PDB file with one MODEL, atoms N, CA, C and O in Angstrom:
MODEL        1
ATOM      1  N   MET A   1     -39.147   1.778  69.597  1.00  0.00           N
ATOM      2  CA  MET A   1     -39.402   0.740  70.876  1.00  0.00           C
ATOM      3  C   MET A   1     -39.677  -0.667  70.086  1.00  0.00           C
ATOM      4  O   MET A   1     -40.603  -0.707  69.276  1.00  0.00           O
ATOM      5  N   ASP A   2     -39.321  -1.174  70.193  1.00  0.00           N
ATOM      6  CA  ASP A   2     -39.734  -2.812  69.606  1.00  0.00           C
ATOM      7  C   ASP A   2     -41.130  -2.750  70.746  1.00  0.00           C
ATOM      8  O   ASP A   2     -41.743  -1.855  71.329  1.00  0.00           O
ATOM      9  N   GLU A   3     -41.198  -4.093  70.673  1.00  0.00           N
ATOM     10  CA  GLU A   3     -42.259  -5.006  71.560  1.00  0.00           C
ATOM     11  C   GLU A   3     -41.788  -5.047  72.762  1.00  0.00           C
ATOM     12  O   GLU A   3     -42.661  -4.740  73.574  1.00  0.00           O
ATOM     13  N   GLN A   4     -41.085  -5.219  73.094  1.00  0.00           N
ATOM     14  CA  GLN A   4     -40.386  -6.084  74.539  1.00  0.00           C
ATOM     15  C   GLN A   4     -39.747  -4.889  74.986  1.00  0.00           C
ATOM     16  O   GLN A   4     -39.357  -5.088  76.136  1.00  0.00           O
ATOM     17  N   GLN A   5     -39.531  -4.018  74.693  1.00  0.00           N
ATOM     18  CA  GLN A   5     -38.954  -2.928  75.143  1.00  0.00           C
ATOM     19  C   GLN A   5     -40.164  -2.021  75.587  1.00  0.00           C
ATOM     20  O   GLN A   5     -40.123  -1.111  76.415  1.00  0.00           O
ATOM     21  N   GLN A   6     -41.158  -2.424  74.924  1.00  0.00           N
ATOM     22  CA  GLN A   6     -43.085  -1.711  75.484  1.00  0.00           C
ATOM     23  C   GLN A   6     -43.153  -2.406  76.908  1.00  0.00           C
ATOM     24  O   GLN A   6     -43.249  -1.830  77.992  1.00  0.00           O
ATOM     25  N   ARG A   7     -43.103  -3.350  76.744  1.00  0.00           N
ATOM     26  CA  ARG A   7     -43.468  -4.801  77.423  1.00  0.00           C
ATOM     27  C   ARG A   7     -42.594  -4.799  78.866  1.00  0.00           C
ATOM     28  O   ARG A   7     -43.069  -5.234  79.915  1.00  0.00           O
ATOM     29  N   ASP A   8     -41.277  -4.252  78.747  1.00  0.00           N
ATOM     30  CA  ASP A   8     -39.972  -4.032  79.685  1.00  0.00           C
ATOM     31  C   ASP A   8     -40.656  -2.709  80.281  1.00  0.00           C
ATOM     32  O   ASP A   8     -40.977  -2.635  81.467  1.00  0.00           O
ATOM     33  N   VAL A   9     -40.833  -1.774  79.450  1.00  0.00           N
ATOM     34  CA  VAL A   9     -41.181  -0.499  79.989  1.00  0.00           C
ATOM     35  C   VAL A   9     -43.125  -0.471  81.506  1.00  0.00           C
ATOM     36  O   VAL A   9     -43.505  -0.110  82.620  1.00  0.00           O
ATOM     37  N   ALA A  10     -43.636  -1.315  79.947  1.00  0.00           N
ATOM     38  CA  ALA A  10     -44.659  -1.389  81.344  1.00  0.00           C
ATOM     39  C   ALA A  10     -44.074  -2.568  82.375  1.00  0.00           C
ATOM     40  O   ALA A  10     -43.403  -2.317  83.376  1.00  0.00           O
ATOM     41  N   ALA A  11     -44.217  -3.061  82.211  1.00  0.00           N
ATOM     42  CA  ALA A  11     -43.923  -3.684  83.742  1.00  0.00           C
ATOM     43  C   ALA A  11     -42.982  -3.304  84.718  1.00  0.00           C
ATOM     44  O   ALA A  11     -43.161  -3.727  85.861  1.00  0.00           O
ATOM     45  N   LYS A  12     -41.794  -2.423  84.427  1.00  0.00           N
ATOM     46  CA  LYS A  12     -41.516  -1.377  85.061  1.00  0.00           C
ATOM     47  C   LYS A  12     -42.425  -0.743  86.280  1.00  0.00           C
ATOM     48  O   LYS A  12     -42.369  -0.643  87.506  1.00  0.00           O
ATOM     49  N   LYS A  13     -43.206  -0.415  85.310  1.00  0.00           N
ATOM     50  CA  LYS A  13     -44.131   1.345  85.867  1.00  0.00           C
ATOM     51  C   LYS A  13     -45.457   0.569  86.449  1.00  0.00           C
ATOM     52  O   LYS A  13     -46.094   1.032  87.396  1.00  0.00           O
ATOM     53  N   VAL A  14     -45.793  -0.595  85.824  1.00  0.00           N
ATOM     54  CA  VAL A  14     -46.885  -1.162  86.691  1.00  0.00           C
ATOM     55  C   VAL A  14     -45.865  -2.226  88.488  1.00  0.00           C
ATOM     56  O   VAL A  14     -46.239  -2.495  89.629  1.00  0.00           O
ATOM     57  N   LEU A  15     -45.164  -2.347  88.059  1.00  0.00           N
ATOM     58  CA  LEU A  15     -44.617  -2.994  89.407  1.00  0.00           C
ATOM     59  C   LEU A  15     -44.241  -1.772  89.993  1.00  0.00           C
ATOM     60  O   LEU A  15     -44.218  -1.899  91.217  1.00  0.00           O
ATOM     61  N   GLU A  16     -43.909  -0.542  89.590  1.00  0.00           N
ATOM     62  CA  GLU A  16     -42.798   0.936  90.243  1.00  0.00           C
ATOM     63  C   GLU A  16     -44.630   1.612  91.733  1.00  0.00           C
ATOM     64  O   GLU A  16     -44.687   1.937  92.919  1.00  0.00           O
ATOM     65  N   ALA A  17     -45.627   1.466  90.616  1.00  0.00           N
ATOM     66  CA  ALA A  17     -47.242   1.264  91.328  1.00  0.00           C
ATOM     67  C   ALA A  17     -46.997   1.244  92.615  1.00  0.00           C
ATOM     68  O   ALA A  17     -47.001   1.901  93.656  1.00  0.00           O
ATOM     69  N   MET A  18     -46.743   0.044  92.040  1.00  0.00           N
ATOM     70  CA  MET A  18     -47.841  -1.307  93.224  1.00  0.00           C
ATOM     71  C   MET A  18     -46.718  -1.542  94.306  1.00  0.00           C
ATOM     72  O   MET A  18     -47.197  -1.977  95.353  1.00  0.00           O
ATOM     73  N   GLN A  19     -45.414  -1.376  94.330  1.00  0.00           N
ATOM     74  CA  GLN A  19     -44.837  -1.157  95.508  1.00  0.00           C
ATOM     75  C   GLN A  19     -44.678   0.639  95.672  1.00  0.00           C
ATOM     76  O   GLN A  19     -43.757   0.897  96.447  1.00  0.00           O
ATOM     77  N   SER A  20     -45.142   1.483  95.299  1.00  0.00           N
ATOM     78  CA  SER A  20     -45.490   2.528  95.951  1.00  0.00           C
ATOM     79  C   SER A  20     -46.553   2.004  97.113  1.00  0.00           C
ATOM     80  O   SER A  20     -46.342   1.903  98.322  1.00  0.00           O
ATOM     81  N   ALA A  21     -47.784   1.698  96.357  1.00  0.00           N
ATOM     82  CA  ALA A  21     -49.196   1.522  97.498  1.00  0.00           C
ATOM     83  C   ALA A  21     -48.620   0.779  98.338  1.00  0.00           C
ATOM     84  O   ALA A  21     -49.225   0.917  99.401  1.00  0.00           O
ATOM     85  N   ILE A  22     -47.511  -0.168  98.488  1.00  0.00           N
ATOM     86  CA  ILE A  22     -47.176  -1.040  99.862  1.00  0.00           C
ATOM     87  C   ILE A  22     -46.576  -0.122 100.087  1.00  0.00           C
ATOM     88  O   ILE A  22     -46.607  -0.068 101.316  1.00  0.00           O
ATOM     89  N   ASP A  23     -45.827   0.962  99.623  1.00  0.00           N
ATOM     90  CA  ASP A  23     -44.945   1.767 100.845  1.00  0.00           C
ATOM     91  C   ASP A  23     -46.225   2.516 101.294  1.00  0.00           C
ATOM     92  O   ASP A  23     -46.186   2.331 102.511  1.00  0.00           O
ATOM     93  N   GLU A  24     -47.229   3.179 101.072  1.00  0.00           N
ATOM     94  CA  GLU A  24     -48.300   3.965 102.288  1.00  0.00           C
ATOM     95  C   GLU A  24     -48.860   2.440 102.177  1.00  0.00           C
ATOM     96  O   GLU A  24     -49.649   2.220 101.258  1.00  0.00           O
ATOM     97  N   GLY A  25     -48.570   1.561 102.894  1.00  0.00           N
ATOM     98  CA  GLY A  25     -49.476   0.964 103.616  1.00  0.00           C
ATOM     99  C   GLY A  25     -50.187  -0.230 103.807  1.00  0.00           C
ATOM    100  O   GLY A  25     -50.340  -1.070 104.694  1.00  0.00           O
ATOM    101  N   VAL A  26     -50.849   0.151 101.820  1.00  0.00           N
ATOM    102  CA  VAL A  26     -51.240  -1.519 101.549  1.00  0.00           C
ATOM    103  C   VAL A  26     -50.990  -2.736 101.712  1.00  0.00           C
ATOM    104  O   VAL A  26     -49.773  -2.919 101.698  1.00  0.00           O
ATOM    105  N   GLU A  27     -51.626  -3.747 101.874  1.00  0.00           N
ATOM    106  CA  GLU A  27     -51.017  -5.172 102.319  1.00  0.00           C
ATOM    107  C   GLU A  27     -50.805  -5.180 100.858  1.00  0.00           C
ATOM    108  O   GLU A  27     -51.185  -4.392  99.992  1.00  0.00           O
ATOM    109  N   PRO A  28     -50.116  -6.248 100.797  1.00  0.00           N
ATOM    110  CA  PRO A  28     -49.323  -6.639  98.990  1.00  0.00           C
ATOM    111  C   PRO A  28     -49.955  -7.661  98.859  1.00  0.00           C
ATOM    112  O   PRO A  28     -50.090  -7.788  97.642  1.00  0.00           O
ATOM    113  N   ASP A  29     -50.573  -8.722  99.501  1.00  0.00           N
ATOM    114  CA  ASP A  29     -51.965  -9.347  98.859  1.00  0.00           C
ATOM    115  C   ASP A  29     -53.237  -8.007  98.156  1.00  0.00           C
ATOM    116  O   ASP A  29     -53.729  -8.075  97.030  1.00  0.00           O
ATOM    117  N   VAL A  30     -53.462  -7.122  98.971  1.00  0.00           N
ATOM    118  CA  VAL A  30     -54.733  -6.380  98.425  1.00  0.00           C
ATOM    119  C   VAL A  30     -53.911  -5.975  97.218  1.00  0.00           C
ATOM    120  O   VAL A  30     -54.389  -6.468  96.196  1.00  0.00           O
ATOM    121  N   VAL A  31     -53.013  -5.364  97.036  1.00  0.00           N
ATOM    122  CA  VAL A  31     -52.400  -4.629  95.722  1.00  0.00           C
ATOM    123  C   VAL A  31     -52.714  -5.763  94.245  1.00  0.00           C
ATOM    124  O   VAL A  31     -53.206  -5.408  93.174  1.00  0.00           O
ATOM    125  N   LYS A  32     -52.195  -7.343  94.668  1.00  0.00           N
ATOM    126  CA  LYS A  32     -51.613  -8.082  94.019  1.00  0.00           C
ATOM    127  C   LYS A  32     -53.212  -8.203  92.998  1.00  0.00           C
ATOM    128  O   LYS A  32     -53.465  -7.977  91.814  1.00  0.00           O
ATOM    129  N   LEU A  33     -53.990  -8.650  94.119  1.00  0.00           N
ATOM    130  CA  LEU A  33     -55.360  -8.982  93.521  1.00  0.00           C
ATOM    131  C   LEU A  33     -56.162  -7.623  93.553  1.00  0.00           C
ATOM    132  O   LEU A  33     -57.387  -7.708  93.470  1.00  0.00           O
ATOM    133  N   VAL A  34     -55.664  -6.556  93.651  1.00  0.00           N
ATOM    134  CA  VAL A  34     -56.625  -5.466  92.732  1.00  0.00           C
ATOM    135  C   VAL A  34     -55.849  -5.098  91.803  1.00  0.00           C
ATOM    136  O   VAL A  34     -56.603  -4.259  91.310  1.00  0.00           O
ATOM    137  N   THR A  35     -54.699  -5.047  91.004  1.00  0.00           N
ATOM    138  CA  THR A  35     -54.170  -4.953  89.681  1.00  0.00           C
ATOM    139  C   THR A  35     -54.673  -5.947  89.170  1.00  0.00           C
ATOM    140  O   THR A  35     -55.411  -5.596  88.250  1.00  0.00           O
ATOM    141  N   LEU A  36     -54.636  -7.442  89.354  1.00  0.00           N
ATOM    142  CA  LEU A  36     -55.007  -8.250  89.153  1.00  0.00           C
ATOM    143  C   LEU A  36     -56.650  -8.332  88.047  1.00  0.00           C
ATOM    144  O   LEU A  36     -56.946  -8.701  86.910  1.00  0.00           O
ATOM    145  N   SER A  37     -57.380  -7.705  89.312  1.00  0.00           N
ATOM    146  CA  SER A  37     -58.494  -7.097  88.338  1.00  0.00           C
ATOM    147  C   SER A  37     -59.257  -6.058  87.550  1.00  0.00           C
ATOM    148  O   SER A  37     -60.178  -6.101  86.736  1.00  0.00           O
ATOM    149  N   ALA A  38     -58.288  -4.801  88.278  1.00  0.00           N
ATOM    150  CA  ALA A  38     -57.717  -3.522  87.355  1.00  0.00           C
ATOM    151  C   ALA A  38     -57.525  -4.327  85.903  1.00  0.00           C
ATOM    152  O   ALA A  38     -58.147  -4.010  84.889  1.00  0.00           O
ATOM    153  N   ALA A  39     -56.546  -5.435  85.974  1.00  0.00           N
ATOM    154  CA  ALA A  39     -56.103  -5.663  84.134  1.00  0.00           C
ATOM    155  C   ALA A  39     -57.098  -6.161  83.671  1.00  0.00           C
ATOM    156  O   ALA A  39     -57.287  -6.013  82.464  1.00  0.00           O
ATOM    157  N   VAL A  40     -58.390  -7.169  84.737  1.00  0.00           N
ATOM    158  CA  VAL A  40     -59.469  -8.087  83.559  1.00  0.00           C
ATOM    159  C   VAL A  40     -60.429  -6.927  83.844  1.00  0.00           C
ATOM    160  O   VAL A  40     -61.590  -7.326  83.924  1.00  0.00           O
ATOM    161  N   THR A  41     -60.330  -6.026  83.964  1.00  0.00           N
ATOM    162  CA  THR A  41     -61.497  -4.994  83.946  1.00  0.00           C
ATOM    163  C   THR A  41     -61.408  -4.073  83.127  1.00  0.00           C
ATOM    164  O   THR A  41     -62.155  -3.096  83.181  1.00  0.00           O
ATOM    165  N   ASN A  42     -60.395  -4.234  82.142  1.00  0.00           N
ATOM    166  CA  ASN A  42     -59.152  -3.371  82.061  1.00  0.00           C
ATOM    167  C   ASN A  42     -59.890  -4.400  80.373  1.00  0.00           C
ATOM    168  O   ASN A  42     -60.692  -3.824  79.638  1.00  0.00           O
ATOM    169  N   PHE A  43     -59.527  -5.536  80.137  1.00  0.00           N
ATOM    170  CA  PHE A  43     -59.179  -7.135  79.763  1.00  0.00           C
ATOM    171  C   PHE A  43     -61.368  -6.380  79.062  1.00  0.00           C
ATOM    172  O   PHE A  43     -61.557  -5.406  78.333  1.00  0.00           O
ATOM    173  N   VAL A  44     -62.195  -7.070  79.514  1.00  0.00           N
ATOM    174  CA  VAL A  44     -63.570  -7.389  79.489  1.00  0.00           C
ATOM    175  C   VAL A  44     -63.851  -5.405  78.430  1.00  0.00           C
ATOM    176  O   VAL A  44     -63.802  -5.519  77.206  1.00  0.00           O
ATOM    177  N   ASN A  45     -64.047  -4.220  78.867  1.00  0.00           N
ATOM    178  CA  ASN A  45     -63.784  -3.467  79.000  1.00  0.00           C
ATOM    179  C   ASN A  45     -63.531  -3.156  77.314  1.00  0.00           C
ATOM    180  O   ASN A  45     -64.299  -2.589  76.537  1.00  0.00           O
ATOM    181  N   ASP A  46     -61.950  -3.832  77.005  1.00  0.00           N
ATOM    182  CA  ASP A  46     -61.840  -3.240  75.146  1.00  0.00           C
ATOM    183  C   ASP A  46     -62.190  -4.146  74.884  1.00  0.00           C
ATOM    184  O   ASP A  46     -62.715  -3.786  73.831  1.00  0.00           O
ATOM    185  N   TYR A  47     -62.569  -6.099  74.976  1.00  0.00           N
ATOM    186  CA  TYR A  47     -62.413  -7.286  74.582  1.00  0.00           C
ATOM    187  C   TYR A  47     -64.145  -7.688  75.024  1.00  0.00           C
ATOM    188  O   TYR A  47     -64.982  -8.294  74.355  1.00  0.00           O
ATOM    189  N   GLY A  48     -64.208  -7.350  75.796  1.00  0.00           N
ATOM    190  CA  GLY A  48     -65.891  -7.728  75.709  1.00  0.00           C
ATOM    191  C   GLY A  48     -65.863  -9.670  77.332  1.00  0.00           C
ATOM    192  O   GLY A  48     -64.999 -10.507  77.594  1.00  0.00           O
ATOM    193  N   GLU A  49     -66.637  -9.536  77.618  1.00  0.00           N
ATOM    194  CA  GLU A  49     -66.492 -10.498  78.276  1.00  0.00           C
ATOM    195  C   GLU A  49     -66.040 -11.935  77.861  1.00  0.00           C
ATOM    196  O   GLU A  49     -65.206 -12.595  78.481  1.00  0.00           O
ATOM    197  N   GLU A  50     -66.876 -12.444  76.427  1.00  0.00           N
ATOM    198  CA  GLU A  50     -66.846 -13.550  76.152  1.00  0.00           C
ATOM    199  C   GLU A  50     -65.086 -13.413  75.432  1.00  0.00           C
ATOM    200  O   GLU A  50     -64.444 -14.252  76.065  1.00  0.00           O
ATOM    201  N   ALA A  51     -64.569 -13.035  74.882  1.00  0.00           N
ATOM    202  CA  ALA A  51     -63.442 -12.765  74.409  1.00  0.00           C
ATOM    203  C   ALA A  51     -62.295 -12.473  75.664  1.00  0.00           C
ATOM    204  O   ALA A  51     -61.144 -12.534  75.232  1.00  0.00           O
ATOM    205  N   THR A  52     -62.367 -12.248  76.741  1.00  0.00           N
ATOM    206  CA  THR A  52     -61.863 -11.923  77.953  1.00  0.00           C
ATOM    207  C   THR A  52     -61.831 -13.389  78.817  1.00  0.00           C
ATOM    208  O   THR A  52     -60.864 -13.431  79.578  1.00  0.00           O
ATOM    209  N   ALA A  53     -62.839 -14.804  78.859  1.00  0.00           N
ATOM    210  CA  ALA A  53     -62.524 -15.960  79.186  1.00  0.00           C
ATOM    211  C   ALA A  53     -61.955 -15.778  78.885  1.00  0.00           C
ATOM    212  O   ALA A  53     -61.013 -15.236  79.464  1.00  0.00           O
ATOM    213  N   GLY A  54     -62.000 -16.071  77.675  1.00  0.00           N
ATOM    214  CA  GLY A  54     -61.097 -17.359  76.892  1.00  0.00           C
ATOM    215  C   GLY A  54     -59.708 -16.800  76.828  1.00  0.00           C
ATOM    216  O   GLY A  54     -58.779 -17.604  76.749  1.00  0.00           O
ATOM    217  N   ILE A  55     -59.461 -15.521  76.852  1.00  0.00           N
ATOM    218  CA  ILE A  55     -58.223 -15.392  76.991  1.00  0.00           C
ATOM    219  C   ILE A  55     -57.712 -15.602  78.927  1.00  0.00           C
ATOM    220  O   ILE A  55     -56.563 -15.252  79.197  1.00  0.00           O
ATOM    221  N   ILE A  56     -58.359 -16.002  79.780  1.00  0.00           N
ATOM    222  CA  ILE A  56     -58.410 -16.049  81.025  1.00  0.00           C
ATOM    223  C   ILE A  56     -58.011 -17.460  81.225  1.00  0.00           C
ATOM    224  O   ILE A  56     -56.914 -17.800  81.668  1.00  0.00           O
ATOM    225  N   GLU A  57     -59.246 -18.500  80.769  1.00  0.00           N
ATOM    226  CA  GLU A  57     -59.279 -20.192  80.578  1.00  0.00           C
ATOM    227  C   GLU A  57     -57.494 -20.525  80.101  1.00  0.00           C
ATOM    228  O   GLU A  57     -56.784 -21.353  80.672  1.00  0.00           O
ATOM    229  N   THR A  58     -57.037 -19.591  78.864  1.00  0.00           N
ATOM    230  CA  THR A  58     -55.542 -20.232  78.494  1.00  0.00           C
ATOM    231  C   THR A  58     -54.763 -20.192  80.202  1.00  0.00           C
ATOM    232  O   THR A  58     -54.256 -21.231  80.625  1.00  0.00           O
ATOM    233  N   LEU A  59     -54.749 -18.875  81.086  1.00  0.00           N
ATOM    234  CA  LEU A  59     -54.030 -19.159  82.004  1.00  0.00           C
ATOM    235  C   LEU A  59     -53.577 -20.181  83.099  1.00  0.00           C
ATOM    236  O   LEU A  59     -52.608 -20.376  83.832  1.00  0.00           O
ATOM    237  N   PRO A  60     -54.774 -20.717  82.821  1.00  0.00           N
ATOM    238  CA  PRO A  60     -53.698 -21.857  84.369  1.00  0.00           C
ATOM    239  C   PRO A  60     -52.327 -23.358  83.455  1.00  0.00           C
ATOM    240  O   PRO A  60     -51.421 -24.032  83.944  1.00  0.00           O
ATOM    241  N   GLU A  61     -52.808 -23.270  82.259  1.00  0.00           N
ATOM    242  CA  GLU A  61     -51.803 -24.040  81.598  1.00  0.00           C
ATOM    243  C   GLU A  61     -50.449 -23.237  81.625  1.00  0.00           C
ATOM    244  O   GLU A  61     -49.336 -23.748  81.745  1.00  0.00           O
ATOM    245  N   LYS A  62     -50.858 -21.257  81.433  1.00  0.00           N
ATOM    246  CA  LYS A  62     -49.409 -20.889  80.588  1.00  0.00           C
ATOM    247  C   LYS A  62     -48.410 -21.023  82.370  1.00  0.00           C
ATOM    248  O   LYS A  62     -47.297 -21.509  82.570  1.00  0.00           O
ATOM    249  N   VAL A  63     -49.426 -20.348  83.410  1.00  0.00           N
ATOM    250  CA  VAL A  63     -48.615 -20.745  84.973  1.00  0.00           C
ATOM    251  C   VAL A  63     -47.959 -22.180  84.986  1.00  0.00           C
ATOM    252  O   VAL A  63     -46.776 -22.511  85.064  1.00  0.00           O
ATOM    253  N   ARG A  64     -48.901 -22.784  84.902  1.00  0.00           N
ATOM    254  CA  ARG A  64     -47.902 -24.318  84.824  1.00  0.00           C
ATOM    255  C   ARG A  64     -46.765 -24.520  84.281  1.00  0.00           C
ATOM    256  O   ARG A  64     -45.870 -25.068  84.925  1.00  0.00           O
ATOM    257  N   ASN A  65     -46.537 -23.999  82.633  1.00  0.00           N
ATOM    258  CA  ASN A  65     -45.501 -24.393  81.992  1.00  0.00           C
ATOM    259  C   ASN A  65     -44.530 -23.040  82.382  1.00  0.00           C
ATOM    260  O   ASN A  65     -43.521 -22.853  81.703  1.00  0.00           O
ATOM    261  N   GLY A  66     -44.827 -22.212  83.368  1.00  0.00           N
ATOM    262  CA  GLY A  66     -43.685 -21.161  83.716  1.00  0.00           C
ATOM    263  C   GLY A  66     -43.350 -19.778  82.662  1.00  0.00           C
ATOM    264  O   GLY A  66     -42.448 -18.957  82.496  1.00  0.00           O
ATOM    265  N   ALA A  67     -44.669 -20.106  82.100  1.00  0.00           N
ATOM    266  CA  ALA A  67     -44.875 -18.285  81.819  1.00  0.00           C
ATOM    267  C   ALA A  67     -44.710 -17.229  82.089  1.00  0.00           C
ATOM    268  O   ALA A  67     -44.577 -16.292  81.302  1.00  0.00           O
ATOM    269  N   PHE A  68     -44.685 -17.189  83.498  1.00  0.00           N
ATOM    270  CA  PHE A  68     -44.903 -15.859  84.252  1.00  0.00           C
ATOM    271  C   PHE A  68     -44.177 -16.562  85.168  1.00  0.00           C
ATOM    272  O   PHE A  68     -44.874 -16.474  86.179  1.00  0.00           O
ATOM    273  N   SER A  69     -43.238 -17.188  85.441  1.00  0.00           N
ATOM    274  CA  SER A  69     -41.809 -17.020  86.957  1.00  0.00           C
ATOM    275  C   SER A  69     -40.787 -16.657  85.734  1.00  0.00           C
ATOM    276  O   SER A  69     -40.396 -16.695  84.567  1.00  0.00           O
ATOM    277  N   GLN A  70     -40.723 -16.263  87.122  1.00  0.00           N
ATOM    278  CA  GLN A  70     -39.071 -15.691  86.681  1.00  0.00           C
ATOM    279  C   GLN A  70     -37.748 -16.653  87.378  1.00  0.00           C
ATOM    280  O   GLN A  70     -37.980 -17.790  87.790  1.00  0.00           O
ATOM    281  N   PRO A  71     -37.059 -16.351  87.413  1.00  0.00           N
ATOM    282  CA  PRO A  71     -35.861 -17.102  87.662  1.00  0.00           C
ATOM    283  C   PRO A  71     -35.280 -16.525  89.051  1.00  0.00           C
ATOM    284  O   PRO A  71     -35.186 -15.320  89.285  1.00  0.00           O
ATOM    285  N   SER A  72     -34.952 -17.419  89.824  1.00  0.00           N
ATOM    286  CA  SER A  72     -34.406 -16.894  91.686  1.00  0.00           C
ATOM    287  C   SER A  72     -33.300 -16.188  91.228  1.00  0.00           C
ATOM    288  O   SER A  72     -33.009 -15.960  90.054  1.00  0.00           O
ATOM    289  N   ALA A  73     -32.558 -15.779  92.475  1.00  0.00           N
ATOM    290  CA  ALA A  73     -31.226 -15.373  92.481  1.00  0.00           C
ATOM    291  C   ALA A  73     -30.329 -16.598  91.282  1.00  0.00           C
ATOM    292  O   ALA A  73     -29.767 -16.766  90.199  1.00  0.00           O
ATOM    293  N   ASP A  74     -31.030 -17.470  93.227  1.00  0.00           N
ATOM    294  CA  ASP A  74     -29.861 -18.653  92.417  1.00  0.00           C
ATOM    295  C   ASP A  74     -29.910 -19.257  91.207  1.00  0.00           C
ATOM    296  O   ASP A  74     -28.902 -19.928  90.984  1.00  0.00           O
ATOM    297  N   GLN A  75     -31.189 -19.260  89.845  1.00  0.00           N
ATOM    298  CA  GLN A  75     -30.743 -20.151  89.251  1.00  0.00           C
ATOM    299  C   GLN A  75     -30.080 -18.890  88.086  1.00  0.00           C
ATOM    300  O   GLN A  75     -29.543 -19.218  87.028  1.00  0.00           O
ATOM    301  N   GLN A  76     -30.281 -17.147  88.622  1.00  0.00           N
ATOM    302  CA  GLN A  76     -29.778 -16.599  87.621  1.00  0.00           C
ATOM    303  C   GLN A  76     -28.262 -16.916  87.439  1.00  0.00           C
ATOM    304  O   GLN A  76     -27.660 -16.670  86.394  1.00  0.00           O
ATOM    305  N   GLY A  77     -27.559 -17.619  88.810  1.00  0.00           N
ATOM    306  CA  GLY A  77     -26.174 -17.622  88.341  1.00  0.00           C
ATOM    307  C   GLY A  77     -25.567 -18.827  88.421  1.00  0.00           C
ATOM    308  O   GLY A  77     -24.380 -19.033  88.674  1.00  0.00           O
ATOM    309  N   SER A  78     -26.684 -19.865  88.127  1.00  0.00           N
ATOM    310  CA  SER A  78     -26.214 -21.568  88.133  1.00  0.00           C
ATOM    311  C   SER A  78     -25.641 -21.720  86.883  1.00  0.00           C
ATOM    312  O   SER A  78     -24.635 -22.412  86.726  1.00  0.00           O
ATOM    313  N   ASP A  79     -26.250 -21.076  85.889  1.00  0.00           N
ATOM    314  CA  ASP A  79     -25.467 -21.111  84.750  1.00  0.00           C
ATOM    315  C   ASP A  79     -23.451 -20.863  84.400  1.00  0.00           C
ATOM    316  O   ASP A  79     -22.691 -21.108  83.463  1.00  0.00           O
ATOM    317  N   ASP A  80     -23.302 -20.105  86.137  1.00  0.00           N
ATOM    318  CA  ASP A  80     -22.469 -19.041  85.644  1.00  0.00           C
ATOM    319  C   ASP A  80     -21.338 -19.659  86.859  1.00  0.00           C
ATOM    320  O   ASP A  80     -20.941 -18.978  87.804  1.00  0.00           O
ATOM    321  N   LYS A  81     -20.819 -21.492  86.523  1.00  0.00           N
ATOM    322  CA  LYS A  81     -20.314 -21.734  87.729  1.00  0.00           C
ATOM    323  C   LYS A  81     -19.382 -21.456  88.242  1.00  0.00           C
ATOM    324  O   LYS A  81     -19.352 -21.584  89.466  1.00  0.00           O
ATOM    325  N   ASP A  82     -17.573 -20.678  87.150  1.00  0.00           N
ATOM    326  CA  ASP A  82     -16.730 -20.197  87.930  1.00  0.00           C
ATOM    327  C   ASP A  82     -16.930 -18.774  89.009  1.00  0.00           C
ATOM    328  O   ASP A  82     -16.309 -18.289  89.955  1.00  0.00           O
ATOM    329  N   GLY A  83     -18.327 -18.425  88.143  1.00  0.00           N
ATOM    330  CA  GLY A  83     -19.154 -16.440  89.115  1.00  0.00           C
ATOM    331  C   GLY A  83     -17.843 -15.498  88.389  1.00  0.00           C
ATOM    332  O   GLY A  83     -17.030 -14.885  89.080  1.00  0.00           O
ATOM    333  N   ASP A  84     -17.823 -15.515  87.146  1.00  0.00           N
ATOM    334  CA  ASP A  84     -16.982 -14.596  86.446  1.00  0.00           C
ATOM    335  C   ASP A  84     -17.671 -13.659  85.656  1.00  0.00           C
ATOM    336  O   ASP A  84     -17.156 -12.621  85.240  1.00  0.00           O
ATOM    337  N   GLY A  85     -19.161 -14.111  85.383  1.00  0.00           N
ATOM    338  CA  GLY A  85     -20.362 -13.696  84.321  1.00  0.00           C
ATOM    339  C   GLY A  85     -19.934 -13.335  83.118  1.00  0.00           C
ATOM    340  O   GLY A  85     -19.952 -12.236  82.564  1.00  0.00           O
ATOM    341  N   GLU A  86     -19.466 -14.592  82.699  1.00  0.00           N
ATOM    342  CA  GLU A  86     -19.804 -15.172  81.127  1.00  0.00           C
ATOM    343  C   GLU A  86     -20.184 -16.792  81.140  1.00  0.00           C
ATOM    344  O   GLU A  86     -20.455 -17.371  80.088  1.00  0.00           O
TER     345      GLU A  86
ENDMDL
END
């Protein structure tokens, strides 16, 4: 499995776990904050506080540049002007 496939599988599993918690009654914002906190904690445990802080310092620019944005349903179809899927 190449790196992109690994990322896709991991993202799918994490999103499924998040949805499962929401389905059990946990508020979506709580799930999101806990997921973010768990990720940061894992980074600190694996790489240390300074390295993790360095990684986190790069996030605002990446967020502003769209690195974490997914196209909306409207945007996904915008290149397909005639609706034929090509």
